[in-house]
ROKE-940847 format. One line per 10 residues: number of its first residue (from 1); for each residue x, y, z of N, C-alpha, C. Coordinates in pm, 1 decimal. Example, Ala and Ser with C-alpha at 12.3 -4.5 7.8 and 13.67 -1.06 7.14 Angstrom:
2
1 = 1319.0,-569.0,780.0,1230.0,-450.0,780.0,1320.0,-330.0,780.0; 1285.0,-225.0,708.0,1367.0,-106.0,714.0,1290.0,3.0,787.0
END
This chain:
256
1 = 91.3,-121.8,24.0,-27.9,3.8,18.2,80.4,124.6,4.0; 41.3,207.9,-88.9,114.2,362.9,-99.8,45.7,452.5,-65.0; 138.3,561.9,12.7,48.4,679.5,49.6,113.7,818.9,-34.4; 28.5,889.4,-116.1,84.7,976.5,-215.4,41.1,1132.5,-162.8; -24.5,1104.4,-21.4,-61.6,1249.0,34.0,50.9,1332.3,81.3; 67.0,1459.2,64.1,162.2,1532.9,115.6,108.9,1608.8,251.2; 174.1,1648.1,329.6,139.0,1728.7,454.0,94.7,1854.0,425.0; -7.2,1902.9,504.0,-62.6,2030.8,508.3,10.5,2096.2,631.4; 56.5,2237.7,598.4,142.8,2301.7,693.9,49.5,2303.5,813.0; -73.6,2283.9,833.5,-185.7,2331.3,942.1,-192.0,2155.2,1002.6
11 = -135.9,2090.0,952.6,-197.2,1942.9,1045.5,-65.8,1883.5,1104.9; -104.6,1806.5,1180.7,-4.8,1700.5,1293.7,54.1,1642.7,1178.7; 188.0,1625.8,1186.0,276.1,1474.5,1143.2,214.3,1370.5,1177.7; 220.3,1280.5,1102.1,202.6,1121.8,1153.3,236.7,1112.0,1290.2; 415.2,1119.1,1315.1,453.4,1091.4,1427.9,378.4,1179.0,1550.6; 365.4,1331.2,1515.8,291.1,1404.1,1621.7,144.5,1338.8,1644.3; 86.6,1321.1,1563.6,-51.6,1244.7,1583.3,-62.1,1113.5,1665.3; 40.5,1033.9,1632.1,45.1,913.3,1690.3,108.4,949.1,1848.8; 181.0,1028.1,1897.6,229.9,1073.0,2035.0,115.4,1112.0,2091.3; 21.0,1199.9,2023.1,-79.7,1246.2,2091.1,-191.3,1145.0,2132.7
21 = -211.1,1069.1,2024.7,-313.3,934.8,2036.3,-295.2,849.3,2132.2; -157.8,833.3,2176.2,-90.3,728.6,2236.3,-106.7,804.0,2400.5; -81.6,907.4,2378.3,-92.7,974.6,2523.6,-228.6,1017.8,2597.1; -328.0,1024.0,2481.9,-476.5,1042.0,2520.0,-552.9,892.4,2566.2; -492.8,771.2,2474.6,-539.5,680.8,2524.2,-507.7,648.7,2670.6; -369.0,651.5,2698.4,-351.8,601.6,2833.0,-416.3,698.6,2951.4; -432.6,830.7,2921.4,-492.7,923.5,3001.8,-654.0,876.4,3043.0; -731.8,869.3,2935.3,-873.6,860.1,2922.9,-876.9,685.6,2987.9; -793.2,594.5,2950.0,-817.0,474.2,3019.5,-793.1,476.4,3156.7; -693.4,572.2,3228.9,-706.8,589.6,3350.1,-814.0,645.0,3406.1
31 = -862.9,748.0,3371.1,-970.8,784.5,3398.8,-1103.9,682.5,3421.3; -1118.9,603.9,3314.7,-1219.6,518.0,3328.7,-1198.2,409.6,3395.1; -1087.3,356.5,3425.2,-1058.4,244.5,3525.2,-1100.7,319.1,3694.9; -1060.7,433.1,3666.5,-1093.7,476.8,3853.8,-1227.1,493.8,3852.4; -1326.1,518.9,3759.8,-1439.7,548.6,3769.0,-1523.2,424.1,3789.2; -1486.7,324.2,3681.3,-1573.6,214.4,3628.9,-1536.2,95.1,3708.5; -1413.2,83.3,3744.1,-1347.0,-35.3,3823.2,-1324.1,-25.7,3937.2; -1311.1,113.1,4003.7,-1288.5,121.5,4145.3,-1390.5,182.7,4209.1; -1420.1,329.1,4197.6,-1553.0,368.4,4267.0,-1678.1,308.7,4257.4; -1717.0,279.2,4119.3,-1864.0,260.1,4099.4,-1885.7,87.4,4174.4
41 = -1783.5,5.1,4145.4,-1790.6,-113.2,4224.3,-1807.2,-114.6,4367.1; -1723.1,-3.4,4414.5,-1720.5,-19.6,4575.1,-1845.8,55.4,4619.4; -1917.6,145.9,4560.6,-2039.1,192.4,4600.7,-2187.7,162.6,4562.7; -2185.3,108.9,4438.3,-2310.9,62.2,4384.1,-2306.0,-65.7,4439.5; -2424.8,-90.8,4504.9,-2453.4,-223.1,4557.9,-2569.9,-329.4,4498.4; -2530.1,-337.2,4352.2,-2641.4,-413.1,4279.0,-2783.8,-393.5,4296.2; -2865.4,-446.9,4347.4,-3026.0,-442.4,4370.7,-3052.3,-351.4,4498.9; -2934.5,-341.7,4587.4,-3010.0,-302.1,4722.5,-2959.4,-137.2,4720.8; -3097.9,-81.6,4678.7,-3107.4,72.1,4687.7,-3073.3,139.8,4786.2; -3110.4,107.3,4896.6,-3077.0,161.0,5073.0,-2904.2,156.3,5078.9
51 = -2846.7,60.0,5045.2,-2731.5,43.1,5052.2,-2650.9,139.8,4964.4; -2695.0,140.0,4844.1,-2625.5,197.9,4734.5,-2617.2,361.8,4769.5; -2749.5,417.5,4804.3,-2760.0,543.2,4795.3,-2693.3,595.7,5005.5; -2672.1,482.3,5070.2,-2588.5,483.7,5198.9,-2432.6,536.3,5157.8; -2413.4,445.7,5089.7,-2239.0,443.4,5016.1,-2228.1,547.8,4973.0; -2341.7,636.8,4860.5,-2280.1,720.4,4798.0,-2283.5,845.2,4888.5; -2384.5,878.9,4988.7,-2382.6,961.7,5050.4,-2282.0,962.8,5163.0; -2191.5,839.6,5203.2,-2084.2,846.2,5258.6,-1948.7,871.8,5212.0; -1956.4,852.9,5058.6,-1841.9,900.5,5000.3,-1874.6,990.2,4888.5; -1956.3,1087.9,4935.6,-1971.2,1151.4,4814.9,-1872.7,1226.3,4758.1
61 = -1764.5,1264.2,4802.9,-1650.6,1352.7,4712.8,-1604.6,1236.4,4652.4; -1571.3,1140.2,4682.8,-1514.1,1020.2,4587.3,-1624.0,1001.2,4480.3; -1747.6,986.5,4464.4,-1847.7,954.5,4387.4,-1824.5,1098.2,4289.2; -1815.3,1219.9,4344.0,-1779.2,1337.8,4251.9,-1660.3,1347.4,4174.4; -1567.8,1266.7,4259.3,-1441.6,1254.1,4169.2,-1438.7,1155.6,4023.7; -1569.4,1074.5,4047.0,-1558.4,957.7,3946.0,-1637.3,1030.4,3824.9; -1722.0,1130.2,3870.9,-1798.3,1223.2,3756.3,-1716.5,1292.3,3692.9; -1631.3,1380.0,3772.9,-1518.2,1479.4,3698.4,-1429.4,1373.2,3624.7; -1381.4,1268.9,3668.3,-1282.0,1188.5,3566.5,-1371.2,1132.9,3439.3; -1512.8,1112.2,3464.7,-1558.4,1077.6,3354.3,-1582.2,1201.4,3251.1
71 = -1593.0,1302.9,3295.1,-1615.8,1423.5,3217.4,-1465.4,1443.8,3159.0; -1372.1,1434.3,3223.4,-1225.0,1480.8,3136.4,-1168.7,1366.5,3072.6; -1207.8,1228.2,3100.2,-1208.6,1116.7,2996.8,-1286.2,1156.3,2886.7; -1401.2,1191.0,2889.3,-1449.3,1267.2,2761.8,-1366.5,1368.2,2668.2; -1341.2,1453.9,2755.5,-1228.1,1562.8,2693.4,-1132.8,1477.3,2607.4; -1077.5,1395.0,2682.6,-953.5,1325.5,2638.3,-972.4,1247.7,2519.2; -1112.9,1191.9,2489.5,-1130.7,1097.1,2376.6,-1144.7,1211.8,2233.0; -1204.2,1366.9,2302.2,-1198.5,1432.9,2166.5,-1078.1,1458.3,2125.7; -967.4,1492.1,2218.3,-849.9,1487.7,2165.3,-784.1,1357.0,2085.4; -828.9,1260.4,2141.4,-788.3,1143.7,2095.9,-815.3,1128.9,1933.7
81 = -939.8,1148.2,1940.5,-1043.1,1146.3,1810.6,-976.7,1244.2,1702.7; -940.7,1356.6,1751.5,-882.4,1434.7,1637.7,-767.5,1394.8,1574.4; -634.3,1335.3,1704.7,-518.1,1283.8,1646.5,-546.4,1128.9,1578.7; -632.5,1062.3,1600.2,-664.2,942.4,1495.1,-698.7,967.9,1397.2; -777.1,1066.9,1370.9,-845.4,1136.3,1240.2,-707.7,1184.5,1163.8; -628.5,1243.9,1203.5,-522.2,1319.5,1132.4,-433.7,1202.5,1098.1; -417.7,1114.3,1184.3,-332.2,1010.8,1155.4,-374.6,899.7,1046.6; -510.6,873.7,1046.6,-568.4,789.4,941.7,-666.9,812.3,850.2; -676.5,966.6,820.1,-718.4,1014.6,720.6,-694.9,980.3,585.3; -543.7,993.4,616.1,-475.4,940.8,470.6,-489.5,810.9,425.5
91 = -538.3,706.4,471.8,-543.2,579.2,447.5,-696.4,579.9,392.6; -802.8,624.7,466.3,-926.3,649.5,378.6,-1005.2,716.7,462.2; -1037.5,855.4,393.7,-1077.8,954.1,468.5,-1217.0,946.3,500.7; -1306.1,875.4,420.7,-1440.1,882.0,454.8,-1485.3,787.1,589.3; -1402.8,665.5,586.4,-1391.7,579.0,695.2,-1338.0,639.4,826.9; -1231.4,737.5,805.2,-1174.0,805.4,929.0,-1295.4,913.2,975.5; -1354.9,970.0,888.0,-1444.9,1074.9,911.3,-1584.7,1002.2,998.8; -1633.2,864.6,962.1,-1748.3,782.0,1013.7,-1682.9,766.4,1147.5; -1576.3,705.4,1170.8,-1512.7,655.6,1307.6,-1497.9,773.3,1391.2; -1505.2,924.2,1347.5,-1473.0,1021.0,1444.1,-1617.9,1062.3,1473.7
101 = -1721.9,1044.4,1381.3,-1848.3,1077.9,1416.1,-1882.1,985.1,1521.8; -1895.6,830.0,1514.3,-1893.8,777.0,1607.1,-1849.5,794.5,1752.1; -1746.8,857.0,1739.9,-1657.6,882.6,1888.9,-1693.2,982.0,1945.2; -1761.1,1071.4,1842.5,-1819.6,1179.7,1915.1,-1958.7,1193.9,1996.6; -2031.8,1089.7,1909.9,-2137.8,1043.3,1980.7,-2131.5,961.7,2113.5; -2024.9,902.3,2108.7,-1988.3,852.6,2241.2,-1966.6,942.5,2357.6; -1884.0,1079.3,2328.4,-1855.5,1152.4,2408.0,-1981.6,1227.9,2453.2; -2073.3,1262.7,2369.4,-2203.5,1289.2,2386.3,-2301.2,1235.4,2456.0; -2284.9,1089.6,2470.9,-2362.3,1041.3,2571.5,-2290.3,1026.0,2684.0; -2179.7,1004.0,2691.1,-2086.7,1008.5,2844.4,-2142.5,1136.5,2907.2
111 = -2115.5,1241.4,2820.7,-2157.6,1361.7,2898.3,-2291.0,1378.4,2959.5; -2369.1,1319.2,2889.8,-2540.5,1329.1,2924.7,-2558.1,1240.7,3049.0; -2484.4,1115.0,3062.0,-2531.4,1029.3,3145.3,-2467.3,1078.1,3297.2; -2342.5,1166.0,3266.6,-2308.8,1198.6,3389.7,-2389.0,1291.0,3450.0; -2474.9,1365.3,3401.0,-2587.3,1438.2,3459.9,-2666.3,1369.2,3580.2; -2680.3,1241.9,3544.2,-2777.7,1142.5,3619.0,-2685.5,1130.4,3782.8; -2542.8,1132.9,3762.0,-2473.1,1104.2,3855.9,-2463.8,1240.3,3928.5; -2474.8,1347.8,3880.0,-2462.9,1461.1,3974.9,-2620.4,1471.5,4030.1; -2703.6,1440.4,3954.7,-2872.3,1423.0,4023.7,-2857.1,1324.7,4152.4; -2793.6,1198.5,4137.5,-2792.4,1144.5,4241.8,-2678.0,1214.8,4409.4
121 = -2601.7,1267.3,4334.8,-2548.2,1368.7,4452.4,-2633.7,1474.3,4500.9; -2737.5,1518.9,4431.3,-2829.0,1601.2,4485.7,-2926.8,1547.9,4557.7; -2976.0,1404.2,4538.5,-3061.8,1321.2,4604.2,-3016.3,1294.9,4721.3; -2905.4,1269.0,4766.6,-2838.6,1205.6,4879.4,-2761.1,1323.3,4969.1; -2746.4,1447.9,4927.3,-2647.4,1527.5,5006.9,-2758.1,1597.0,5096.5; -2901.8,1578.1,5116.0,-2961.5,1648.6,5198.4,-2997.6,1800.9,5172.0; -3003.9,1800.4,5033.7,-3014.4,1962.7,5021.2,-3176.3,1965.0,4973.5; -3252.5,1952.2,5086.1,-3408.7,1975.4,5051.3,-3480.6,1834.8,5029.7; -3416.3,1760.3,4950.2,-3475.9,1636.4,4889.9,-3527.4,1513.0,5018.4; -3443.3,1559.5,5102.6,-3482.4,1449.3,5212.9,-3630.5,1457.0,5261.8
131 = -3663.9,1580.5,5266.0,-3802.3,1635.3,5341.5,-3905.6,1602.0,5208.7; -3866.6,1609.6,5110.2,-3960.0,1611.8,4979.9,-4007.5,1459.4,4946.9; -3934.2,1359.7,4981.0,-3939.4,1235.1,4961.2,-3939.9,1136.2,5074.7; -3991.8,1034.0,5083.6,-4001.8,939.4,5196.8,-3854.7,861.4,5170.2; -3812.9,794.3,5269.2,-3668.3,733.3,5249.5,-3712.5,624.1,5140.7; -3788.6,535.6,5126.4,-3769.7,443.5,5036.4,-3795.0,494.4,4901.1; -3878.9,606.0,4879.0,-3872.7,675.0,4738.3,-3784.9,741.1,4714.4; -3687.4,796.6,4802.8,-3540.7,859.4,4766.8,-3445.7,721.7,4737.4; -3442.6,629.0,4785.1,-3357.6,516.4,4768.0,-3413.4,468.0,4609.8; -3532.1,465.7,4580.2,-3581.4,413.7,4463.3,-3516.3,509.7,4356.8
141 = -3550.7,632.4,4359.0,-3488.0,743.0,4283.9,-3339.0,712.8,4259.9; -3275.5,733.9,4389.1,-3128.0,711.8,4368.0,-3097.7,554.5,4276.4; -3151.3,428.7,4302.1,-3143.1,327.4,4225.8,-3170.7,350.6,4086.1; -3271.0,433.6,4048.5,-3337.0,464.9,3904.7,-3224.8,537.1,3828.7; -3170.7,623.4,3874.7,-3046.6,704.7,3831.1,-2959.2,621.7,3796.9; -2921.2,571.1,3921.3,-2784.1,454.6,3902.0,-2805.3,352.4,3775.2; -2904.6,300.2,3757.9,-2924.4,220.7,3656.8,-2941.1,281.1,3519.1; -3000.2,388.5,3531.3,-2989.6,486.5,3397.0,-2846.4,510.6,3363.4; -2744.7,536.3,3448.7,-2620.8,560.7,3420.8,-2564.2,454.2,3361.2; -2595.9,320.3,3409.0,-2530.4,192.1,3359.4,-2582.8,155.0,3225.3
151 = -2706.6,168.9,3182.5,-2757.7,165.8,3066.4,-2716.1,267.5,2976.6; -2695.2,379.2,3012.6,-2611.1,479.8,2938.0,-2499.4,456.8,2901.5; -2432.5,388.1,3008.1,-2276.1,344.2,2975.5,-2261.0,266.3,2858.3; -2371.7,143.9,2865.0,-2387.2,28.1,2783.3,-2396.2,108.8,2615.7; -2487.1,184.4,2596.2,-2484.3,268.7,2485.2,-2374.8,312.4,2469.2; -2306.1,399.0,2501.0,-2194.0,483.3,2503.6,-2076.3,395.0,2438.1; -2074.0,221.9,2544.5,-1982.3,160.0,2493.9,-1994.0,93.2,2313.6; -2135.5,101.8,2283.0,-2160.5,50.5,2150.8,-2101.6,140.4,2081.2; -2123.9,263.9,2059.5,-2057.1,385.5,1980.8,-1896.6,378.6,1986.9; -1849.8,351.7,2121.6,-1731.6,357.3,2136.1,-1674.2,233.0,2053.3
161 = -1737.3,101.2,2044.7,-1679.8,4.7,1974.4,-1700.2,29.8,1821.4; -1793.5,104.0,1779.8,-1830.1,118.6,1628.7,-1702.1,220.9,1595.0; -1680.2,316.1,1654.4,-1573.2,392.3,1623.9,-1416.9,330.9,1650.2; -1402.2,251.6,1730.7,-1280.4,211.8,1742.8,-1263.6,74.1,1649.2; -1372.1,16.8,1626.4,-1337.3,-85.3,1526.2,-1286.2,-19.8,1411.2; -1338.5,79.3,1354.6,-1335.4,154.1,1225.2,-1182.8,187.3,1205.2; -1162.2,255.5,1355.2,-1006.6,327.7,1322.8,-928.6,192.1,1331.4; -932.9,90.3,1429.9,-857.8,10.2,1420.5,-831.8,-91.5,1285.0; -968.1,-97.3,1198.8,-930.6,-108.8,1080.0,-835.0,-79.6,992.5; -856.4,62.3,1010.8,-766.3,150.4,930.5,-618.2,150.0,993.3
171 = -581.1,101.6,1088.3,-467.0,65.0,1157.3,-404.6,-56.8,1083.5; -496.6,-144.9,1021.2,-449.3,-272.9,995.8,-391.2,-235.1,827.9; -491.2,-164.9,773.2,-468.7,-145.0,636.1,-340.1,-70.0,606.5; -322.2,44.6,722.3,-196.6,145.0,699.8,-62.3,75.3,742.9; -57.5,-37.3,787.1,72.3,-81.1,818.0,167.7,-11.7,905.4; 84.6,105.9,977.1,168.7,215.7,1064.9,227.2,121.5,1222.0; 179.1,24.0,1255.9,207.1,-42.3,1346.5,204.4,-210.3,1347.0; 277.4,-272.8,1408.3,284.8,-419.5,1355.1,139.9,-461.0,1349.9; 131.3,-566.0,1252.1,-17.2,-625.1,1220.8,-56.3,-688.3,1322.1; 9.2,-790.2,1403.3,-43.9,-833.9,1515.4,-132.3,-743.2,1638.6
181 = -50.8,-618.9,1657.7,-109.1,-550.4,1744.4,-228.7,-458.8,1703.7; -232.3,-433.6,1563.6,-348.4,-384.7,1497.8,-456.1,-448.8,1493.8; -460.4,-608.2,1478.6,-555.9,-716.3,1498.1,-625.7,-736.1,1620.2; -517.9,-724.9,1717.1,-553.0,-747.7,1855.6,-648.9,-608.9,1883.6; -601.8,-502.0,1832.9,-714.3,-373.9,1856.2,-821.5,-396.0,1812.8; -814.4,-456.3,1673.3,-951.3,-476.7,1604.4,-1034.9,-566.4,1654.7; -969.9,-680.7,1698.8,-1070.7,-787.0,1768.1,-1132.2,-760.1,1882.9; -1038.9,-670.7,1969.4,-1071.4,-614.5,2093.9,-1200.9,-545.6,2077.7; -1205.1,-431.9,2019.5,-1299.5,-333.3,1978.0,-1439.1,-411.8,1930.6; -1423.3,-477.0,1838.6,-1511.1,-552.2,1794.6,-1593.2,-643.3,1884.2
191 = -1526.6,-705.0,1963.6,-1568.9,-805.5,2090.7,-1686.5,-703.2,2184.4; -1611.4,-580.4,2209.7,-1701.4,-501.6,2281.5,-1849.1,-486.5,2249.6; -1832.8,-435.6,2091.4,-1995.1,-440.1,2052.0,-2057.3,-546.7,2083.2; -2014.6,-672.5,2038.7,-2089.7,-807.3,2028.7,-2147.4,-815.5,2164.3; -2060.9,-798.6,2288.9,-2080.6,-814.0,2428.9,-2203.9,-725.2,2449.9; -2187.6,-581.0,2420.8,-2306.6,-489.9,2450.7,-2403.9,-534.9,2397.7; -2419.7,-553.0,2245.7,-2549.9,-614.2,2222.4,-2604.2,-735.6,2270.7; -2512.6,-819.3,2310.2,-2596.9,-961.0,2379.5,-2666.3,-911.6,2509.5; -2561.2,-821.0,2591.9,-2626.5,-788.1,2700.6,-2784.8,-712.3,2687.3; -2795.3,-631.5,2589.3,-2899.2,-544.2,2554.5,-3012.5,-662.6,2516.5
201 = -2970.2,-764.5,2421.9,-3092.1,-828.8,2367.5,-3120.0,-940.0,2468.6; -3028.1,-1004.7,2520.5,-3067.0,-1111.8,2635.3,-2966.5,-1072.8,2783.2; -3036.9,-974.1,2839.3,-2987.3,-933.7,2979.8,-2986.2,-1055.0,3076.3; -3075.3,-1119.1,3091.3,-3070.8,-1241.3,3186.7,-2992.3,-1346.5,3170.1; -2965.6,-1395.5,3009.3,-2865.1,-1518.4,2982.4,-2736.9,-1463.9,3007.7; -2699.5,-1302.4,2997.0,-2568.0,-1242.6,2992.0,-2547.3,-1251.8,3144.0; -2628.3,-1188.1,3240.6,-2608.3,-1173.1,3353.2,-2595.2,-1322.7,3437.3; -2676.7,-1431.8,3397.8,-2626.2,-1566.6,3452.9,-2499.5,-1601.0,3394.7; -2442.0,-1577.1,3271.0,-2309.6,-1602.2,3233.3,-2209.1,-1539.8,3324.2; -2219.3,-1428.9,3355.0,-2132.3,-1332.4,3433.1,-2125.9,-1383.7,3562.5
211 = -2231.3,-1448.6,3632.1,-2253.9,-1473.5,3758.4,-2169.6,-1633.3,3748.4; -2201.7,-1690.9,3680.2,-2127.4,-1820.7,3648.6,-1995.7,-1818.6,3647.9; -1939.4,-1708.3,3547.0,-1767.8,-1680.3,3561.4,-1731.1,-1642.3,3677.0; -1817.9,-1572.7,3732.4,-1731.6,-1530.9,3880.6,-1712.6,-1628.7,3978.2; -1789.1,-1739.6,3959.0,-1780.3,-1829.4,4067.6,-1689.8,-1945.3,4016.1; -1610.0,-1932.9,3914.5,-1504.3,-2013.0,3852.5,-1391.9,-2027.5,3939.7; -1313.7,-2142.7,3940.5,-1174.8,-2099.3,4038.6,-1064.7,-2042.8,3933.6; -975.4,-2002.8,4054.8,-905.2,-1872.8,4020.3,-818.1,-1945.4,3877.8; -774.5,-2033.1,3865.9,-717.3,-2057.3,3723.7,-780.0,-2073.2,3625.0; -946.5,-2086.6,3637.7,-991.6,-2082.2,3510.5,-1022.1,-1942.3,3486.6
221 = -1041.1,-1874.7,3597.4,-1047.8,-1726.6,3556.9,-926.6,-1661.4,3471.3; -802.3,-1699.2,3508.7,-702.6,-1657.0,3475.1,-699.4,-1696.0,3309.1; -746.3,-1825.5,3290.9,-724.1,-1861.4,3166.4,-819.8,-1785.6,3085.5; -949.2,-1762.6,3116.0,-1051.8,-1680.8,3069.4,-991.9,-1543.8,3064.3; -933.7,-1495.0,3157.7,-866.2,-1340.3,3135.6,-788.5,-1330.7,3007.0; -685.1,-1471.3,2980.8,-611.5,-1462.1,2862.6,-681.4,-1448.9,2723.5; -800.2,-1514.6,2733.6,-889.1,-1528.3,2611.3,-948.8,-1414.4,2586.0; -978.2,-1339.8,2711.8,-1050.7,-1213.2,2681.3,-971.5,-1100.7,2677.6; -832.3,-1094.2,2666.6,-715.8,-1018.5,2670.9,-744.6,-877.8,2551.2; -799.1,-911.1,2457.7,-819.3,-795.3,2347.7,-965.4,-676.2,2406.4
231 = -1019.7,-738.2,2507.8,-1097.0,-655.5,2550.8,-1047.0,-583.0,2664.6; -970.9,-636.4,2751.8,-923.8,-591.3,2875.3,-819.6,-511.0,2856.5; -702.2,-518.0,2766.2,-570.0,-502.2,2734.6,-552.9,-388.9,2605.7; -624.5,-384.8,2497.1,-589.6,-353.7,2367.1,-556.6,-173.3,2369.8; -643.6,-130.9,2433.6,-613.4,8.7,2435.2,-506.0,57.3,2496.3; -459.8,-9.3,2606.4,-333.0,47.1,2704.3,-221.2,-6.4,2608.6; -219.8,-127.0,2539.1,-99.3,-175.6,2485.4,-109.8,-88.8,2335.2; -200.0,-27.8,2296.0,-193.6,27.8,2147.8,-127.3,171.8,2197.3; -212.2,220.5,2298.7,-167.2,357.3,2346.8,-2.5,387.0,2384.3; 30.0,241.7,2475.8,167.8,243.3,2490.8,263.6,262.9,2339.6
241 = 236.5,172.6,2297.8,314.8,190.2,2148.3,327.9,276.7,2073.3; 198.2,352.6,2045.3,206.2,485.4,1986.6,274.9,597.1,2053.0; 274.3,595.7,2195.8,349.2,692.2,2278.4,478.3,675.3,2262.2; 498.0,523.1,2294.2,663.8,499.0,2299.6,740.8,465.1,2156.8; 678.3,393.4,2072.6,725.9,339.0,1959.4,700.6,441.7,1809.9; 587.8,514.1,1844.8,506.6,578.1,1715.7,477.7,475.5,1632.0; 500.1,544.9,1477.6,450.5,469.2,1342.3,552.9,473.0,1261.2; 528.1,347.2,1163.0,622.2,344.9,1068.3,567.5,430.6,947.8; 653.2,538.0,941.7,594.1,651.4,823.3,645.3,616.2,669.6; 558.6,583.7,579.3,591.3,548.3,444.1,701.7,688.8,398.8
251 = 751.0,659.6,298.3,859.2,766.5,251.2,776.2,902.0,183.3; 675.1,879.0,147.4,574.7,980.0,107.1,539.4,1087.0,183.8; 536.2,1046.3,329.7,482.4,1094.9,420.6,588.9,1190.7,505.6; 700.5,1164.4,486.9,839.7,1204.1,557.0,850.0,1357.8,495.8; 842.9,1422.6,639.3,871.6,1565.7,601.3,1013.6,1644.4,553.2; 1050.1,1698.8,488.6,1168.0,1741.1,420.4,1280.1,1754.0,518.4
END
């Protein structure tokens, strides 16, 4: 494959775009890990509305911090989106533009569902709502808003997957990075979409499967983790590679 494009003076070079994308991947992943893998599992107690409301009230600042981390991650995705578009538009401009739109929809949904989180904080902070609602009503509202956040997060993941899969397909075509790494990123992105769609279509079956997996012995969980590595690690691996190693630039894209 050959690239015949010449760089515009107002565009990032491929190496600059790759470095920005790599840093943005790592920063946004750090925010997501803090919010989704640390704070929410600690505070959200499944179907126990009273305990969830109590946990959030007792750790309101931590919950607020996770919401701010979500918003900053969304801002980071916008920067990531710009860098990936600049990097991959020479490969196929229309597909790069499509991927960019999908990732922007992801950011918009993420910002919208964060509103639910701030509403939860208002409900549990005692700012007049405790007198307006009975305790059970207040707990039910908190549970409803937390569930809305979870549903919105699934929709956000779907658009993330569509955009990421398209970008990673262009990475495979571009030969900017080693093909196995690009294929790992492509497979991981596509698997996210399949999981989200399965969870939307068959929530009971997926919930039962997840519960069964959690009950497996440690050895089996480690083996399953290796199988699911594309979902768990592809962005961190890709971001590290782009930041540290960069991309292989075709001769036609080299700056004088």
